[in-house]
C-alpha positions in Angstrom: 121.7 111.5 98.0 118.5 112.8 96.4 115.3 110.4 96.8 113.3 109.4 93.7 109.8 108.6 93.8 109.2 105.4 92.0 105.3 105.7 92.5 103.1 108.7 93.1 99.6 108.2 94.1 97.1 111.4 93.9 93.6 111.3 95.4 93.1 107.8 94.5 89.3 106.7 94.7 87.8 103.2 94.2 84.0 102.7 94.6 82.4 99.5 94.1 78.7 99.4 93.1 76.2 97.7 95.3 74.0 95.3 93.6 70.4 96.5 93.1 71.2 99.7 94.6 72.5 103.3 93.7 74.6 103.0 96.7 78.3 102.5 96.4 81.1 100.8 98.8 83.7 103.6 99.3 86.6 101.1 99.6 89.3 103.8 99.0 88.0 107.5 99.1 90.8 109.9 98.3 94.4 108.4 99.1 97.6 110.2 98.3 101.1 109.2 99.0 104.3 108.2 97.4 106.9 105.4 97.5 110.6 106.1 97.1 112.8 103.9 95.0 114.3 101.2 97.1 112.2 101.7 100.1 109.5 99.7 101.8 106.3 101.4 102.7 104.1 99.6 105.1 100.2 100.0 105.0 98.5 99.0 107.8 94.7 99.1 109.2 92.0 97.0 110.4 90.3 94.3 107.9 88.1 96.0 105.4 89.8 99.5 105.6 90.8 99.4 101.9 94.7 98.6 102.0 94.5 95.6 99.7 92.4 97.6 97.3 94.9 100.4 97.2 97.6 97.7 96.2 95.4 96.2 93.5 94.7 99.7 92.1 98.4 100.3 92.0 98.7 97.5 89.4 95.3 98.2 87.8 94.1 94.8 88.9 91.1 97.1 90.0 90.3 100.0 87.8 90.3 103.3 90.0 87.2 105.1 90.0 89.2 108.4 89.8 92.7 109.7 90.8 96.2 109.2 89.4 98.9 106.6 89.8 102.3 107.7 88.5 105.0 104.9 87.9 108.2 106.5 87.2 106.4 109.6 86.3 104.0 108.0 83.9 100.1 108.0 84.6 99.0 104.3 84.3 95.4 105.2 84.8 93.7 104.9 81.5 96.7 103.4 79.9 95.9 101.1 76.9 95.9 97.4 77.7 99.0 97.0 75.4 101.1 99.6 77.2 100.0 98.3 80.6 100.9 94.8 79.7 104.5 96.0 78.9 104.5 98.0 82.1 103.6 95.1 84.2 106.8 93.7 83.8 108.2 96.4 86.3 105.3 95.9 88.7 104.3 92.4 90.4 102.3 91.1 93.3 102.6 88.5 96.0 99.3 87.4 97.1 97.9 86.8 100.5 97.0 83.2 100.3 99.8 80.8 99.1 97.1 78.0 98.5 94.6 79.7 96.1 97.3 81.8 94.5 99.1 78.7 92.8 97.3 76.8 89.9 96.9 73.2 91.3 97.0 71.9 87.6 100.4 73.4 86.9 103.8 72.4 87.9 106.1 74.6 89.8 108.1 75.2 86.5 105.1 76.2 84.7 103.9 78.6 87.3 107.2 80.5 87.6 107.9 80.4 84.0 104.4 81.6 82.9 105.4 85.4 83.2 108.3 84.7 80.9 106.2 83.0 78.2 103.6 85.8 78.3 106.2 88.4 77.8 108.2 86.3 75.2 111.5 86.1 77.2 114.0 83.3 76.4 113.6 79.9 74.9 112.4 76.8 76.9 116.1 75.9 78.0 116.7 79.6 79.1 113.2 79.7 80.9 114.1 76.3 82.7 117.5 78.0 83.9 115.7 81.0 85.0 113.3 78.9 87.0 116.1 76.8 88.6 117.9 80.1 89.7 114.7 81.6 91.0 114.0 78.6 93.3 117.6 78.8 94.5 117.1 82.5 95.4 114.1 81.8 97.4 115.7 78.8 99.3 114.1 75.9 97.3 115.8 73.0 95.6 115.5 73.4 91.9 115.0 69.6 91.5 111.5 70.1 92.8 110.5 72.3 89.8 108.4 69.6 88.2 106.3 68.9 91.5 102.9 70.4 92.1 101.8 73.1 94.6 100.0 70.5 96.8 103.3 68.7 97.4 104.6 71.9 99.4 103.9 73.5 102.7 102.5 76.9 103.1 105.8 78.5 103.7 107.3 76.8 100.6 104.2 77.9 98.4 104.7 81.5 99.5 108.5 81.3 98.3 107.1 80.0 95.0 104.8 82.9 94.9 107.8 85.1 95.6 109.9 83.4 92.9 107.1 83.9 90.3 106.8 87.8 91.3 110.7 88.0 90.7 110.6 86.2 87.3 110.6 89.3 85.3 113.1 91.6 87.4 110.4 94.0 88.6 111.1 97.4 90.3 107.9 97.4 92.5 106.3 94.5 94.2 103.1 94.7 95.9 103.2 92.5 99.1 99.5 91.9 99.9 99.7 90.5 103.6 102.3 87.8 102.2 102.8 86.3 105.8 99.3 86.5 107.4 98.4 82.9 106.4 101.7 81.5 107.7 102.9 80.2 111.2 104.8 82.8 113.1 108.2 81.0 112.6 107.6 80.8 109.0 106.6 84.4 108.9 110.1 85.5 110.2 111.8 83.5 107.6 109.7 84.9 104.7 110.2 88.5 105.9 114.0 88.0 106.2 113.9 86.5 102.8 111.9 89.6 101.4 114.5 91.7 103.0 117.5 89.9 101.5 115.9 89.9 97.9 115.2 93.7 98.3 118.9 94.2 99.0 120.1 91.9 96.2 117.9 93.2 93.5 117.2 96.9 94.5 113.3 96.3 94.9 110.9 98.7 96.2 107.9 97.1 98.4 104.4 98.2 99.3 103.9 95.8 102.2 100.3 95.6 103.2 99.5 94.1 106.5 97.6 94.0 109.6 100.6 92.6 111.6 102.0 95.7 113.2 105.1 94.0 114.5 106.1 92.6 111.2 105.4 96.0 109.4 107.8 97.8 112.1 110.5 95.4 111.3 110.5 95.5 107.4 109.3 98.9 106.8 111.3 102.4 106.2 107.9 104.4 106.4 104.4 103.3 107.5 101.0 104.6 106.3 97.9 103.9 108.5 94.3 103.5 106.9 91.0 103.9 108.4 87.7 103.3 106.4 89.2 104.2 103.0 91.4 107.2 104.1 95.0 107.5 105.1 94.9 109.0 108.7 98.8 109.1 109.5 102.2 108.5 107.6 105.6 108.8 109.0 109.0 107.3 109.3 108.6 103.9 110.8 110.5 104.8 114.0 108.9 108.0 114.4 105.3 106.5 114.1 106.0 103.6 116.4 107.7 105.9 119.0 105.3 108.9 118.7 102.0 108.1 117.1 99.9 111.3 116.6 96.5 110.0 115.4 94.2 108.5 118.0 93.5 105.6 115.8 97.2 104.8 115.4 97.7 105.0 119.1 94.9 102.5 119.6 96.4 100.1 117.0 99.9 100.3 118.5 98.5 99.7 122.1 97.2 96.4 120.8 100.5 94.9 120.0 101.3 92.0 122.3 104.0 92.4 124.7 106.3 89.3 124.9 106.4 89.3 128.7 103.5 87.8 130.5 104.4 89.6 133.6 104.4 93.2 132.1 101.5 95.4 132.4 100.1 96.8 129.3 98.1 100.0 128.8 95.4 99.5 126.0 93.4 101.9 124.3 90.1 100.4 123.9 87.9 101.5 121.1 84.2 101.4 121.4 81.6 100.3 118.7 82.1 98.8 115.3 83.9 100.1 112.3 81.2 102.2 110.4 80.1 100.8 106.8 81.9 102.1 103.9 78.6 102.6 102.1 77.6 105.4 104.5 80.9 106.6 106.3 80.2 109.3 109.0 80.4 112.9 108.1 83.6 115.0 109.2 86.3 112.7 110.6 85.5 109.0 109.7 87.2 107.8 112.9 85.0 110.2 115.2 82.2 107.6 116.2 85.0 105.6 117.9 87.4 108.3 118.9 88.0 108.8 122.6 89.1 112.6 122.1 86.3 113.5 119.6 84.5 116.9 119.9 81.6 118.4 118.1 83.8 119.9 115.3 85.0 116.4 114.4 81.6 115.8 112.8 81.7 118.9 110.6 85.4 119.1 109.5 87.0 116.4 107.4 90.6 116.5 108.4 93.4 116.5 105.8 96.8 115.0 106.3 99.0 117.8 107.9 102.7 117.7 108.5 102.9 118.0 112.3 106.7 117.2 112.5 109.2 116.7 109.7 108.1 113.8 107.4 105.4 113.0 110.0 101.7 113.6 108.7 98.4 113.1 110.5 94.7 113.7 109.8 93.4 115.0 112.9 92.2 118.4 113.9 93.2 117.8 117.5 96.6 116.5 116.8 98.4 119.9 116.6 99.4 120.7 120.1 97.9 117.6 121.5 99.8 115.9 124.2 98.8 112.5 123.0 97.1 111.4 126.3 93.8 109.6 125.9 91.7 107.5 128.2 93.5 104.2 128.7 92.4 101.0 130.2 95.1 99.1 132.2 95.3 95.4 131.6 97.0 92.8 133.8 97.7 89.3 132.7 95.0 86.7 133.3 95.9 84.2 135.9 
């Protein structure tokens, strides 16, 4: 069965101007990837690497500085506002914070039905029926639709945010760290809900997170970002089993092992993440990389397919055996 790209991102750039300066923050600096219809692409990296900015650029909540974003083959960059509003029925977002993303002055019915009103879908009775159906789909009692956001827990609020994202029957949903503000037990419930809804409605997800264990569970493929660049992208199983980029190896080594007696091998990165205002020359990871050589400061690595469907941006990755200096950790007493 042939796979169809729902989204194609080509050399996406987003720079933010620095106040009272000619400098810019290079939040996203030449990112390319695609998302196949029906899949979940995980996007991971440290805080500040640009992953949320990528998601917002896909919806044009941030206007890209340059580059192209194709949705079903149509370039949405520069699309007139009227056409963009129509297209937004197909693309929605679940925000990170379930507290600030819901208007405290509106009832749950008003919050979920607002997209229907904006796009002129149904009369008041039909909109109420749609809200009740959506609340049932996300595991909430429809009788609560006239309550307000402050009357719900964090997990319930995020379910309301999911219901709002589903209101217009979109094809693509940007999940912008949708479980990072929730308790661990609630995280699992919400992730399972997202998977069930994906199967039921044929949804496509861009799942943005710094929770590597969650991303492994939900994603078909995973892209790793560092300082505005994608440094590795591969099938989820391949990336977690055999990471090729030193940064990915360091990230995966930090995943907690659910056995207090087990010894872990950690790759400990030295130094802080450089500023995106003035990123290092050549490879942006070289200032923290345990295997960097002089050439890394002069060559900006491109994503290369080093194994079928497995891409990495590292001049030392090809033929490299993957070993780096590791620090053994033992459980504290």
